[in-house]
C-alpha positions in Angstrom: -1.2 -16.7 5.1 -1.9 -13.8 7.4 1.2 -12.0 8.8 0.8 -11.0 12.5 4.1 -9.3 13.2 7.8 -9.5 12.3 10.9 -10.2 14.4 12.7 -7.2 13.1 13.3 -4.4 15.7 13.7 -0.8 14.7 16.1 1.9 16.1 13.7 4.9 15.7 10.1 5.4 16.6 7.8 4.8 13.6 6.3 8.3 13.8 5.2 8.5 10.1 3.8 5.0 10.0 1.7 5.7 13.1 0.6 9.0 11.6 -0.5 7.3 8.3 -2.4 4.7 10.2 -4.2 7.3 12.3 -5.0 9.4 9.2 -6.5 6.4 7.4 -8.6 5.4 10.4 -9.8 8.9 11.1 -10.8 9.4 7.4 -12.6 6.1 7.4 -14.6 7.1 10.5 -15.5 10.3 8.8 -16.7 8.4 5.8 -18.9 6.3 8.0 -20.3 9.4 9.6 -21.7 10.5 6.2 -24.2 7.7 6.0 -24.5 5.2 3.1 -25.2 7.7 0.4 -22.7 10.2 1.6 -20.1 7.4 2.0 -20.5 6.5 -1.7 -20.4 10.1 -2.9 -17.3 10.8 -0.9 -15.6 7.8 -2.6 -16.7 8.9 -6.0 -15.5 12.5 -5.3 -12.1 11.7 -3.8 -11.4 8.3 -5.3 -9.2 8.0 -8.4 -11.4 7.3 -11.4 -9.4 5.9 -14.4 -11.8 7.4 -17.0 -11.3 10.9 -15.5 -7.6 10.5 -15.3 -7.2 9.3 -18.8 -9.4 12.0 -20.3 -8.6 14.9 -17.9 -12.2 15.5 -17.1 -14.6 15.3 -14.2 -17.7 13.1 -14.4 -20.9 15.1 -14.1 -22.2 13.0 -11.2 -19.5 14.0 -8.8 -18.5 17.4 -7.4 -15.4 18.9 -9.1 -12.1 17.9 -7.5 -8.9 18.2 -9.6 -7.4 14.9 -10.7 -4.1 15.9 -9.1 -6.0 15.8 -5.8 -7.9 12.6 -6.3 -4.7 10.7 -7.2 -3.4 11.4 -3.7 -6.7 11.5 -1.7 -7.6 8.0 -3.0 -4.7 6.5 -1.2 -6.3 7.4 2.2 -9.8 6.1 1.5 -11.2 2.6 2.1 -14.2 0.6 1.1 -14.9 -1.2 4.4 -13.6 -2.2 7.8 -11.8 -5.4 6.5 -10.3 -3.4 3.7 -9.0 -0.8 6.2 -8.0 -3.4 8.8 -6.0 -5.6 6.3 -4.1 -2.6 4.9 -3.3 -1.1 8.3 -2.0 -4.5 9.6 0.4 -4.7 6.7 1.4 -1.1 7.1 2.1 -1.6 10.8 4.1 -4.8 10.4 6.3 -3.7 7.5 6.1 0.1 7.4 8.1 0.7 10.6 11.2 -1.0 9.3 11.1 0.8 6.0 10.6 4.1 7.8 13.6 3.2 10.0 15.7 2.4 7.0 14.8 5.6 5.1 14.2 8.2 7.7 10.9 10.0 8.3 10.9 12.5 5.4 12.2 10.1 2.8 9.6 7.5 3.9 6.8 10.0 3.3 7.9 10.8 -0.2 8.5 7.1 -1.0 5.1 6.1 0.3 3.3 8.7 -1.7 5.2 8.0 -4.9 4.4 4.3 -4.7 0.8 5.1 -4.1 0.7 7.4 -7.1 2.4 4.8 -9.3 -0.1 2.2 -8.1 -3.0 4.5 -9.1 -1.7 4.9 -12.7 -0.9 1.2 -13.0 -4.5 0.4 -12.3 -5.6 3.2 -14.6 -3.6 2.1 -17.6 -5.2 -1.4 -17.3 -8.7 0.0 -16.8 -8.7 3.1 -18.9 -12.5 3.2 -19.4 -13.5 2.4 -15.8 -15.7 4.9 -14.2 -15.5 3.3 -10.8 -13.3 5.0 -8.1 -10.1 3.2 -7.0 -9.6 3.7 -3.3 -7.2 2.2 -0.7 -3.7 2.4 0.7 -2.8 -1.0 -0.6 -0.8 0.3 -3.6 1.4 2.4 -1.4 1.7 -0.4 1.1 2.7 -2.7 -1.8 5.6 -0.4 -2.4 6.6 -1.0 1.2 6.5 -4.7 0.7 8.7 -4.4 -2.4 11.3 -2.4 -0.3 11.0 -4.9 2.6 11.7 -7.8 0.3 15.0 -6.3 -0.8 16.1 -4.9 2.6 15.0 -7.7 4.9 14.4 -10.9 2.9 15.5 -13.1 5.8 13.6 -11.4 8.6 11.1 -13.7 10.3 7.4 -12.9 10.0 5.1 -14.5 12.6 2.4 -15.8 10.3 -1.0 -17.4 10.7 -1.2 -20.4 8.3 -4.2 -22.6 7.8 -3.1 -26.3 7.4 -6.1 -28.4 6.6 -8.7 -27.9 9.4 -6.1 -26.5 11.7 -4.4 -23.1 12.0 -0.8 -22.8 12.9 1.3 -19.8 13.8 4.7 -20.1 12.2 7.8 -17.9 11.8 8.4 -17.7 8.1 11.1 -15.7 6.2 9.8 -12.5 4.7 10.9 -13.6 1.2 8.4 -16.4 1.4 5.6 -14.4 2.9 6.0 -11.5 0.4 6.9 -13.7 -2.5 3.7 -15.7 -2.0 1.7 -12.5 -1.8 3.0 -11.0 -5.0 2.6 -14.3 -6.9 -1.1 -14.2 -5.9 -1.4 -10.6 -7.1 0.0 -11.5 -10.5 -2.2 -14.5 -10.9 -5.3 -12.7 -9.8 -4.5 -9.7 -11.9 -4.1 -11.8 -15.0 -7.5 -13.4 -14.3 -9.2 -10.1 -13.7 -8.3 -8.6 -17.1 -11.5 -7.8 -18.9 -13.7 -8.3 -15.9 -16.5 -5.8 -15.4 -17.6 -4.3 -12.1 -15.7 -3.5 -8.9 -13.2 -5.7 -7.1 -9.6 -5.7 -6.0 -7.2 -3.5 -7.9 -4.5 -6.1 -8.4 -2.5 -4.1 -10.9 -2.3 -1.2 -8.3 -0.7 -3.7 -6.0 1.7 -4.9 -8.7 2.6 -1.3 -9.8 3.2 -0.3 -6.2 5.3 -3.3 -5.5 7.5 -2.8 -8.5 7.9 0.9 -7.8 9.0 0.0 -4.2 11.7 -2.4 -5.6 12.9 0.2 -8.0 12.9 3.2 -5.6 14.3 1.5 -2.4 17.9 2.0 -3.5 17.3 5.7 -3.9 15.5 6.3 -0.6 17.3 4.1 1.9 19.9 5.6 4.1 23.5 5.2 2.9 24.5 2.8 5.7 21.6 0.5 5.0 22.5 -2.5 2.9 20.2 -4.5 0.6 19.4 -8.2 1.1 19.4 -8.2 4.9 23.1 -7.2 5.4 23.9 -5.4 8.7 23.8 -1.6 8.8 27.3 -0.2 9.2 26.5 3.5 9.4 23.3 5.5 9.8 23.5 8.8 8.1 21.4 11.8 9.1 17.8 11.9 8.0 16.8 14.2 5.3 14.7 16.8 7.1 
């Protein structure tokens, strides 16, 4: 299933969501401008490497960058066009509603915390890995967790392959996101012990769980869980 958009209007412009998307795209274009070798070195330098994080060191093959920086910078790097495109699609579809429900500043903090939790979730499962983890998907997974609790009945226009045909169907968010997280858990279980690079499924799982836990703390007071109508919109935390 590939979500295309949701039928869930917002009351405020998604300024932060658009800014995050623009930042990810611009950084990716910069990565491409470095050439193949420069691209790899950039990912090694600013990606989150579990072995470095667990041992508080910097591998000799990469320029020194504090681990406190790479934990954050890794959230804005991507491994390819499809990696970037998929993440930005999910961020655009679901991020604007979460930003609307939290306010701009709360949403920034929420996004970054979910991304950091995702990095460490991946790290604790791959403590000896010397491969950089990059991508916004952990932070975006936190958005999906929040969306699941806030708007489970919202309709998501989804591209669904049925046999040899492709259908576009409006599906409740609880089904779209529920299907997605089940796949993450199954794929994550099968990836344990695997060597080499791949999808950081446990980053997705960690980000998703953190989003579920944190949404109650970051949403505006008048925003109700489980798709109930907002009664009051309090002032944003600026």
